[in-house]
TITI-432196 format. One record per residue (C-alpha): residue number from 1; x, y, z. Coordinates in Angstrom, 3 decimals, always signed. Example, Ala and Ser with C-alpha at 12.3 -4.5 7.8 and 13.67 -1.06 7.14 Angstrom:
<vexnus>
+-----+----------+----------+----------+
: num :        X :        Y :        Z :
+-----+----------+----------+----------+
:   1 :  +12.300 :   -4.500 :   +7.800 :
:   2 :  +13.670 :   -1.060 :   +7.140 :
+-----+----------+----------+----------+
</vexnus>
This chain:
<vexnus>
+-----+----------+----------+----------+
: num :        X :        Y :        Z :
+-----+----------+----------+----------+
:   1 : -194.926 : -172.274 :  +75.713 :
:   2 : -194.897 : -175.885 :  +74.751 :
:   3 : -193.457 : -177.928 :  +77.638 :
:   4 : -191.141 : -179.782 :  +75.238 :
:   5 : -189.087 : -176.687 :  +74.980 :
:   6 : -188.323 : -176.503 :  +78.617 :
:   7 : -187.949 : -180.343 :  +79.494 :
:   8 : -184.822 : -182.429 :  +78.933 :
:   9 : -185.133 : -185.135 :  +76.304 :
:  10 : -184.135 : -187.611 :  +79.090 :
:  11 : -186.717 : -189.973 :  +80.498 :
:  12 : -188.451 : -188.503 :  +83.484 :
:  13 : -187.833 : -191.509 :  +85.584 :
:  14 : -184.129 : -191.237 :  +84.826 :
:  15 : -184.189 : -187.580 :  +85.639 :
:  16 : -185.761 : -188.285 :  +89.080 :
:  17 : -182.796 : -190.524 :  +89.815 :
:  18 : -179.998 : -188.379 :  +88.212 :
:  19 : -180.894 : -184.838 :  +89.232 :
:  20 : -180.228 : -185.252 :  +93.036 :
:  21 : -176.886 : -186.782 :  +92.357 :
:  22 : -175.542 : -183.907 :  +90.225 :
:  23 : -173.106 : -181.564 :  +91.777 :
:  24 : -174.669 : -178.243 :  +92.704 :
:  25 : -171.581 : -176.078 :  +92.477 :
:  26 : -168.135 : -175.956 :  +90.945 :
:  27 : -166.425 : -177.105 :  +94.091 :
:  28 : -168.315 : -180.392 :  +93.898 :
:  29 : -167.629 : -180.816 :  +90.175 :
:  30 : -164.592 : -183.091 :  +90.281 :
:  31 : -162.483 : -184.679 :  +87.552 :
:  32 : -162.345 : -181.876 :  +84.999 :
:  33 : -160.098 : -179.566 :  +87.015 :
:  34 : -158.903 : -177.259 :  +84.201 :
:  35 : -162.484 : -176.680 :  +83.041 :
:  36 : -163.584 : -175.920 :  +86.582 :
:  37 : -160.665 : -173.562 :  +87.093 :
:  38 : -161.466 : -171.621 :  +83.877 :
:  39 : -165.216 : -171.437 :  +84.729 :
:  40 : -164.358 : -169.996 :  +88.124 :
:  41 : -162.722 : -167.127 :  +86.375 :
:  42 : -165.354 : -166.774 :  +83.666 :
:  43 : -168.229 : -166.590 :  +86.295 :
:  44 : -166.279 : -164.570 :  +88.959 :
:  45 : -165.300 : -161.933 :  +86.448 :
:  46 : -168.974 : -161.579 :  +85.098 :
:  47 : -170.362 : -161.450 :  +88.692 :
:  48 : -167.844 : -158.720 :  +89.722 :
:  49 : -168.689 : -156.501 :  +86.657 :
:  50 : -172.406 : -157.172 :  +87.139 :
:  51 : -172.694 : -158.627 :  +83.551 :
:  52 : -174.492 : -161.455 :  +81.981 :
:  53 : -172.167 : -164.488 :  +81.635 :
:  54 : -170.767 : -164.971 :  +78.220 :
:  55 : -172.009 : -167.889 :  +76.084 :
:  56 : -170.595 : -171.211 :  +76.825 :
:  57 : -170.140 : -174.359 :  +74.583 :
:  58 : -169.490 : -177.760 :  +76.142 :
:  59 : -168.473 : -180.666 :  +73.953 :
:  60 : -167.601 : -184.321 :  +74.571 :
:  61 : -169.051 : -187.899 :  +74.781 :
:  62 : -172.448 : -188.355 :  +76.500 :
:  63 : -172.807 : -188.541 :  +80.261 :
:  64 : -169.644 : -186.442 :  +81.284 :
:  65 : -171.475 : -183.495 :  +82.850 :
:  66 : -172.426 : -181.031 :  +80.123 :
:  67 : -176.013 : -180.583 :  +81.458 :
:  68 : -174.652 : -180.484 :  +85.049 :
:  69 : -172.262 : -177.553 :  +84.097 :
:  70 : -175.172 : -175.530 :  +82.667 :
:  71 : -177.067 : -176.076 :  +85.847 :
:  72 : -174.030 : -174.938 :  +87.929 :
:  73 : -173.727 : -171.860 :  +85.698 :
:  74 : -177.330 : -170.848 :  +86.418 :
:  75 : -176.890 : -171.335 :  +90.139 :
:  76 : -173.634 : -169.443 :  +90.159 :
:  77 : -175.282 : -166.448 :  +88.391 :
:  78 : -178.529 : -166.716 :  +90.478 :
:  79 : -180.624 : -167.126 :  +87.381 :
:  80 : -183.093 : -169.541 :  +85.836 :
:  81 : -182.174 : -172.481 :  +83.699 :
:  82 : -184.334 : -173.253 :  +80.652 :
:  83 : -183.736 : -176.609 :  +78.998 :
:  84 : -184.321 : -177.573 :  +75.388 :
:  85 : -182.566 : -179.559 :  +72.669 :
:  86 : -181.665 : -178.976 :  +69.014 :
:  87 : -184.094 : -181.328 :  +67.340 :
:  88 : -187.046 : -179.783 :  +69.315 :
:  89 : -186.564 : -176.310 :  +67.740 :
:  90 : -187.866 : -177.019 :  +64.291 :
:  91 : -188.477 : -173.439 :  +63.001 :
:  92 : -187.613 : -169.767 :  +63.709 :
:  93 : -190.905 : -169.204 :  +65.428 :
:  94 : -190.053 : -172.006 :  +68.029 :
:  95 : -186.811 : -170.305 :  +68.789 :
:  96 : -188.459 : -166.806 :  +68.989 :
:  97 : -190.997 : -168.224 :  +71.503 :
:  98 : -188.157 : -169.480 :  +73.733 :
:  99 : -185.953 : -166.409 :  +73.511 :
: 100 : -188.677 : -163.925 :  +74.141 :
: 101 : -189.663 : -165.659 :  +77.315 :
: 102 : -186.186 : -165.410 :  +78.856 :
: 103 : -185.570 : -163.032 :  +81.680 :
: 104 : -182.181 : -161.012 :  +81.995 :
: 105 : -179.424 : -163.313 :  +82.979 :
: 106 : -181.276 : -166.587 :  +82.298 :
: 107 : -179.227 : -169.511 :  +81.017 :
: 108 : -180.766 : -171.288 :  +77.959 :
: 109 : -179.294 : -174.758 :  +77.612 :
: 110 : -179.538 : -176.318 :  +74.133 :
: 111 : -178.575 : -179.969 :  +74.147 :
: 112 : -177.442 : -181.533 :  +70.919 :
: 113 : -176.941 : -178.065 :  +69.554 :
: 114 : -175.245 : -179.503 :  +66.416 :
: 115 : -178.763 : -180.817 :  +65.371 :
: 116 : -180.214 : -177.313 :  +65.072 :
: 117 : -181.905 : -176.646 :  +61.739 :
: 118 : -179.588 : -174.346 :  +59.708 :
: 119 : -182.360 : -171.737 :  +59.085 :
: 120 : -183.010 : -171.641 :  +62.894 :
: 121 : -179.291 : -171.347 :  +63.684 :
: 122 : -178.948 : -168.263 :  +61.466 :
: 123 : -181.531 : -166.515 :  +63.695 :
: 124 : -179.469 : -167.494 :  +66.715 :
: 125 : -176.379 : -165.560 :  +65.507 :
: 126 : -178.119 : -162.228 :  +66.028 :
: 127 : -179.698 : -163.258 :  +69.266 :
: 128 : -176.292 : -164.265 :  +70.653 :
: 129 : -174.507 : -161.109 :  +69.537 :
: 130 : -177.039 : -158.228 :  +69.632 :
: 131 : -179.873 : -159.789 :  +71.837 :
: 132 : -182.355 : -159.092 :  +69.059 :
: 133 : -184.311 : -160.993 :  +66.450 :
: 134 : -185.329 : -159.763 :  +63.012 :
: 135 : -188.520 : -161.542 :  +62.100 :
: 136 : -190.424 : -161.564 :  +58.787 :
: 137 : -194.100 : -160.706 :  +59.015 :
: 138 : -196.669 : -161.734 :  +56.257 :
: 139 : -195.340 : -162.813 :  +52.821 :
: 140 : -195.239 : -161.517 :  +49.239 :
: 141 : -195.679 : -157.800 :  +48.661 :
: 142 : -196.959 : -157.354 :  +52.295 :
: 143 : -193.733 : -158.932 :  +53.768 :
: 144 : -191.867 : -156.826 :  +56.206 :
: 145 : -189.197 : -157.272 :  +58.783 :
: 146 : -189.509 : -156.298 :  +62.483 :
: 147 : -186.874 : -156.260 :  +65.139 :
: 148 : -187.624 : -157.852 :  +68.601 :
: 149 : -185.377 : -156.843 :  +71.429 :
: 150 : -184.385 : -159.537 :  +73.855 :
: 151 : -183.389 : -159.618 :  +77.471 :
: 152 : -179.589 : -160.382 :  +77.732 :
: 153 : -179.163 : -164.197 :  +78.311 :
: 154 : -176.537 : -166.793 :  +78.394 :
: 155 : -176.519 : -169.603 :  +75.840 :
: 156 : -175.069 : -172.859 :  +77.035 :
: 157 : -174.713 : -175.276 :  +74.191 :
: 158 : -173.908 : -178.979 :  +74.404 :
: 159 : -172.685 : -181.262 :  +71.706 :
: 160 : -171.231 : -184.707 :  +71.156 :
: 161 : -170.191 : -183.749 :  +67.612 :
: 162 : -168.227 : -180.528 :  +67.725 :
: 163 : -167.178 : -180.887 :  +64.091 :
: 164 : -170.800 : -180.664 :  +62.933 :
: 165 : -171.225 : -177.090 :  +64.337 :
: 166 : -170.867 : -174.393 :  +61.827 :
: 167 : -167.954 : -172.035 :  +62.238 :
: 168 : -170.228 : -168.859 :  +62.495 :
: 169 : -172.055 : -170.502 :  +65.447 :
: 170 : -168.925 : -171.918 :  +67.220 :
: 171 : -167.157 : -168.592 :  +66.977 :
: 172 : -169.942 : -166.817 :  +68.938 :
: 173 : -169.281 : -168.774 :  +72.150 :
: 174 : -167.017 : -166.834 :  +74.550 :
: 175 : -166.171 : -169.991 :  +76.548 :
: 176 : -165.546 : -173.374 :  +74.897 :
: 177 : -164.296 : -176.610 :  +76.427 :
: 178 : -164.211 : -180.322 :  +75.869 :
: 179 : -165.042 : -182.757 :  +78.659 :
: 180 : -162.813 : -185.866 :  +78.816 :
: 181 : -163.387 : -189.305 :  +80.231 :
: 182 : -162.884 : -189.689 :  +83.940 :
: 183 : -160.119 : -191.548 :  +85.720 :
: 184 : -161.325 : -194.613 :  +87.723 :
: 185 : -160.108 : -193.073 :  +90.985 :
: 186 : -162.181 : -189.931 :  +90.349 :
: 187 : -165.191 : -192.139 :  +89.467 :
: 188 : -164.626 : -193.983 :  +92.720 :
: 189 : -165.003 : -190.651 :  +94.571 :
: 190 : -168.221 : -189.862 :  +92.661 :
: 191 : -169.641 : -193.279 :  +93.472 :
: 192 : -168.841 : -192.952 :  +97.175 :
: 193 : -170.588 : -189.536 :  +97.175 :
: 194 : -173.579 : -191.014 :  +95.414 :
: 195 : -173.709 : -193.982 :  +97.825 :
: 196 : -173.965 : -191.391 : +100.673 :
: 197 : -176.814 : -189.581 :  +98.999 :
: 198 : -178.685 : -192.792 :  +98.363 :
: 199 : -177.685 : -194.348 : +101.685 :
: 200 : -176.036 : -197.291 : +100.027 :
: 201 : -173.650 : -199.373 : +102.049 :
: 202 : -170.581 : -200.035 :  +99.963 :
: 203 : -166.816 : -200.482 : +100.588 :
: 204 : -164.083 : -198.632 :  +98.695 :
: 205 : -162.841 : -201.691 :  +96.835 :
: 206 : -166.355 : -202.397 :  +95.416 :
: 207 : -166.719 : -198.687 :  +94.427 :
: 208 : -163.413 : -198.732 :  +92.594 :
: 209 : -164.431 : -201.983 :  +90.722 :
: 210 : -167.643 : -200.423 :  +89.544 :
: 211 : -165.730 : -197.316 :  +88.613 :
: 212 : -163.254 : -199.347 :  +86.411 :
: 213 : -166.261 : -200.730 :  +84.407 :
: 214 : -167.999 : -197.523 :  +84.014 :
: 215 : -166.501 : -196.369 :  +80.674 :
: 216 : -164.992 : -193.392 :  +82.266 :
: 217 : -168.495 : -191.859 :  +82.529 :
: 218 : -170.197 : -190.650 :  +85.690 :
: 219 : -173.719 : -191.289 :  +84.305 :
: 220 : -172.796 : -194.898 :  +83.614 :
: 221 : -171.140 : -195.298 :  +86.993 :
: 222 : -174.227 : -194.042 :  +88.874 :
: 223 : -176.463 : -196.257 :  +86.750 :
: 224 : -174.272 : -199.295 :  +87.501 :
: 225 : -174.347 : -198.452 :  +91.205 :
: 226 : -178.113 : -198.240 :  +91.015 :
: 227 : -178.144 : -201.825 :  +89.595 :
: 228 : -175.598 : -203.175 :  +92.092 :
: 229 : -177.683 : -201.637 :  +94.935 :
: 230 : -180.683 : -203.580 :  +93.675 :
: 231 : -178.647 : -206.726 :  +93.386 :
: 232 : -177.358 : -206.393 :  +96.862 :
: 233 : -180.834 : -205.686 :  +98.234 :
: 234 : -182.055 : -209.101 :  +96.875 :
: 235 : -178.808 : -211.185 :  +97.021 :
: 236 : -176.517 : -209.744 :  +99.750 :
: 237 : -178.341 : -208.217 : +102.649 :
: 238 : -177.993 : -204.592 : +101.237 :
: 239 : -174.255 : -204.463 : +101.559 :
: 240 : -171.945 : -204.137 :  +98.581 :
: 241 : -168.366 : -205.511 :  +98.861 :
: 242 : -166.007 : -206.424 :  +95.964 :
: 243 : -167.546 : -209.982 :  +95.501 :
: 244 : -171.112 : -208.646 :  +95.366 :
: 245 : -170.131 : -205.917 :  +92.845 :
: 246 : -168.422 : -208.533 :  +90.652 :
: 247 : -171.490 : -210.901 :  +90.718 :
: 248 : -173.834 : -208.072 :  +89.896 :
: 249 : -171.753 : -206.766 :  +87.021 :
: 250 : -171.271 : -210.213 :  +85.655 :
: 251 : -175.014 : -210.647 :  +85.615 :
: 252 : -175.102 : -207.558 :  +83.213 :
: 253 : -172.340 : -209.083 :  +81.042 :
: 254 : -170.038 : -206.124 :  +81.757 :
: 255 : -166.431 : -207.207 :  +81.635 :
: 256 : -163.373 : -205.896 :  +83.383 :
: 257 : -162.788 : -203.158 :  +80.821 :
: 258 : -166.422 : -201.998 :  +80.986 :
: 259 : -167.382 : -203.464 :  +77.658 :
: 260 : -170.984 : -204.668 :  +77.526 :
: 261 : -172.678 : -207.114 :  +75.038 :
: 262 : -172.956 : -204.564 :  +72.267 :
: 263 : -169.351 : -203.480 :  +72.497 :
: 264 : -168.144 : -207.072 :  +72.265 :
: 265 : -170.718 : -207.871 :  +69.584 :
: 266 : -169.334 : -204.943 :  +67.404 :
: 267 : -165.677 : -206.165 :  +67.803 :
: 268 : -166.654 : -209.805 :  +67.241 :
: 269 : -168.619 : -208.945 :  +64.067 :
: 270 : -165.591 : -207.041 :  +62.728 :
: 271 : -163.413 : -209.903 :  +63.352 :
: 272 : -165.820 : -212.705 :  +62.062 :
: 273 : -167.190 : -210.811 :  +58.950 :
: 274 : -164.605 : -208.346 :  +57.996 :
: 275 : -161.325 : -209.966 :  +59.104 :
: 276 : -160.912 : -207.244 :  +61.719 :
: 277 : -161.283 : -204.397 :  +59.105 :
: 278 : -160.830 : -201.944 :  +57.710 :
: 279 : -164.560 : -201.512 :  +57.411 :
: 280 : -166.836 : -198.548 :  +56.959 :
: 281 : -169.104 : -197.262 :  +59.859 :
: 282 : -172.270 : -197.896 :  +57.815 :
: 283 : -171.327 : -201.541 :  +57.339 :
: 284 : -170.596 : -201.977 :  +60.997 :
: 285 : -173.865 : -200.308 :  +61.967 :
: 286 : -175.885 : -202.453 :  +59.616 :
: 287 : -174.200 : -205.603 :  +60.842 :
: 288 : -174.999 : -204.990 :  +64.539 :
: 289 : -178.484 : -203.379 :  +63.978 :
: 290 : -177.607 : -199.891 :  +65.205 :
: 291 : -177.589 : -196.443 :  +63.671 :
: 292 : -174.208 : -195.229 :  +62.315 :
: 293 : -174.484 : -192.014 :  +64.646 :
: 294 : -174.994 : -194.448 :  +67.667 :
: 295 : -171.914 : -196.398 :  +66.743 :
: 296 : -169.878 : -193.201 :  +66.328 :
: 297 : -171.079 : -191.441 :  +69.537 :
: 298 : -171.662 : -194.279 :  +71.986 :
: 299 : -169.624 : -197.262 :  +71.310 :
: 300 : -166.684 : -196.240 :  +69.095 :
: 301 : -165.068 : -193.507 :  +71.377 :
: 302 : -164.654 : -195.743 :  +74.332 :
: 303 : -163.264 : -198.613 :  +72.295 :
: 304 : -160.777 : -196.320 :  +70.741 :
: 305 : -159.837 : -194.965 :  +74.174 :
: 306 : -159.171 : -198.495 :  +75.317 :
: 307 : -157.020 : -199.281 :  +72.391 :
: 308 : -159.239 : -201.885 :  +71.055 :
: 309 : -160.307 : -200.129 :  +67.793 :
: 310 : -158.693 : -197.545 :  +65.554 :
: 311 : -159.730 : -195.341 :  +62.787 :
: 312 : -157.802 : -195.347 :  +59.523 :
: 313 : -158.321 : -193.613 :  +56.161 :
: 314 : -159.923 : -196.752 :  +54.839 :
: 315 : -162.250 : -197.363 :  +57.829 :
: 316 : -162.318 : -198.924 :  +61.321 :
: 317 : -159.914 : -201.725 :  +62.356 :
: 318 : -159.752 : -203.957 :  +65.384 :
: 319 : -156.282 : -203.608 :  +67.033 :
: 320 : -154.051 : -206.439 :  +68.379 :
: 321 : -155.409 : -205.482 :  +71.861 :
: 322 : -158.936 : -205.817 :  +70.525 :
: 323 : -158.171 : -209.364 :  +69.194 :
: 324 : -156.508 : -210.295 :  +72.437 :
: 325 : -159.593 : -209.159 :  +74.443 :
: 326 : -162.140 : -210.843 :  +72.276 :
: 327 : -160.575 : -214.093 :  +71.063 :
: 328 : -157.650 : -214.391 :  +73.437 :
: 329 : -154.927 : -213.886 :  +70.727 :
: 330 : -153.334 : -210.941 :  +69.152 :
: 331 : -153.022 : -212.807 :  +65.757 :
: 332 : -155.007 : -211.376 :  +62.926 :
+-----+----------+----------+----------+
</vexnus>
């Protein structure tokens, strides 16, 4: 099988940093308590009955733990985890190759499942429900259909755009949940755990400051800690206190709300060129040199969460809080 099917689309160097930091069991997965409690029931019931775990769909912004949950599922069920992503599976034959290689109980994780080709998605329906595939052999007058039986497996899908999933696909998941942004106090706990794993010397105040600037996202928090660790190694004798954390984050142009240069550029551009809005997402993306999907999935959700931006029927608008944060005045 092509290794692209079983590798994450993340950079290998980033994986080598992230994987050891991920929680290995539900007990260690903090900050999404209701999801954790529901999964404990879902997993426990399947194990007691000796059944394959029902299909699971995880939605929410990037970096909140969707891949981690898939890994936890496979460990809890004592099965293998196979990783792929929607854009990689281009045709039905690609999907068939993956599905026929799965062993009973394996967890197939499809990241960005909303980007699956529609024709491929239709083959997935039968695989999820009946653990079988009907494939066409040959073409024209010689065409015929054969059914391939599959080992029972668990599909774990992840998406940042739940609304783009078709209803037939969404309805076939037994367990669905949305991961929400994390509270700074929870992120502080995650950072202190990470610091122990990485043997980083940091005090609780510094960890909380990094947490506050981490956009409510564990992945961002861990990446910022990685940067602050490097800064402390060169500038502060390998110890991170509040002052060192502030200096390191200032060097990255990350402000007290966690906004980076691109966040501020987006708000500033809307204020300077569109009088704060309303303005369409395509115009915003063109103005700041980003793809519309990147603006929608990466920048916009956190700006809305912070009350700096709002969606209206006519487009996006900078709020009074957004004006206050960027120009120091709430006047439009």
